[in-house]
C-alpha positions as CSV (number, residue, x, y, z in Angstrom):
1,M,71.4,67.9,95.0
2,G,74.4,70.5,94.0
3,S,74.1,73.7,95.6
4,T,74.2,76.6,93.4
5,G,76.9,79.6,94.4
6,S,79.1,77.1,96.3
7,T,82.1,75.1,95.2
8,A,81.0,71.1,95.8
9,G,81.6,69.5,99.4
10,T,82.9,72.8,101.3
11,G,80.5,75.0,101.6
12,R,82.1,78.3,100.9
13,R,80.8,80.3,98.1
14,R,82.6,80.9,94.9
15,R,84.0,84.3,94.0
16,A,82.1,85.7,90.7
17,P,85.6,86.3,88.7
18,G,86.5,82.5,89.0
19,T,83.2,81.2,88.1
20,Y,83.2,83.6,85.4
21,R,86.7,82.3,84.7
22,E,85.6,78.9,84.8
23,V,82.5,79.5,82.3
24,V,84.3,80.7,79.6
25,G,87.1,78.2,80.1
26,L,84.1,75.2,79.4
27,T,83.0,77.8,76.6
28,G,85.5,79.8,75.1
29,P,85.5,83.4,74.7
30,L,82.8,84.2,71.9
31,L,80.3,83.0,74.6
32,P,79.7,86.2,76.6
33,A,79.7,88.5,73.4
34,V,77.0,86.4,71.9
35,S,74.8,86.0,74.6
36,F,75.1,90.0,75.1
37,L,73.7,89.9,71.0
38,G,71.2,87.2,71.2
39,R,69.5,89.4,74.5
40,L,69.9,92.6,72.8
41,P,67.0,92.7,70.6
42,T,64.5,92.0,73.9
43,A,66.1,95.4,75.3
44,T,65.7,97.3,72.4
45,I,62.3,96.7,71.8
46,Q,61.1,97.9,74.9
47,L,63.0,101.0,75.0
48,G,62.1,101.5,71.0
49,S,58.1,100.8,71.7
50,V,58.7,103.0,74.7
51,L,60.9,106.0,72.7
52,L,58.2,105.5,70.0
53,V,55.1,106.4,72.1
54,A,56.3,108.9,73.7
55,R,57.3,110.8,70.7
56,T,54.3,110.0,68.9
57,S,51.5,110.8,71.7
58,G,54.2,113.4,73.2
59,S,53.1,111.9,76.7
60,L,55.1,109.8,78.7
61,A,52.2,108.7,81.5
62,A,50.8,106.6,77.7
63,A,54.8,105.7,77.3
64,G,55.3,103.3,80.3
65,P,52.2,101.7,80.2
66,T,53.3,100.5,77.1
67,G,56.9,99.1,78.2
68,G,55.0,97.3,80.9
69,A,52.4,95.6,78.8
70,L,55.3,94.8,76.0
71,A,57.1,93.2,78.9
72,V,54.2,91.3,80.9
73,G,53.4,89.8,77.0
74,Q,57.1,88.7,76.7
75,V,57.1,86.7,80.0
76,A,53.9,85.5,79.3
77,R,54.2,84.6,75.9
78,G,57.7,84.1,75.8
79,P,58.0,80.3,76.5
80,W,55.8,79.4,73.9
81,C,57.3,82.1,71.2
82,T,60.9,80.0,71.5
83,P,62.1,78.3,68.4
84,P,62.8,74.9,69.1
85,W,66.5,75.2,68.9
86,G,67.0,77.7,71.5
């Protein structure tokens, strides 16, 4: 088994910029942008739900648990809602 975060056989930790360059070299420069855009809906739906509840109810005390419940639901149900291709 390989060790995560270290170079093979040397025991030294890799630097983040070197690892980043290695990943971009393997996958192409488009991957970070596509990954960011792919994860954006998850973040925006949580922020949007908190803002919606805060605006309609006038209470941040109600908006916080709403965002928390959505996050727990995404974590608990997310693996079963993932499409088979991704």
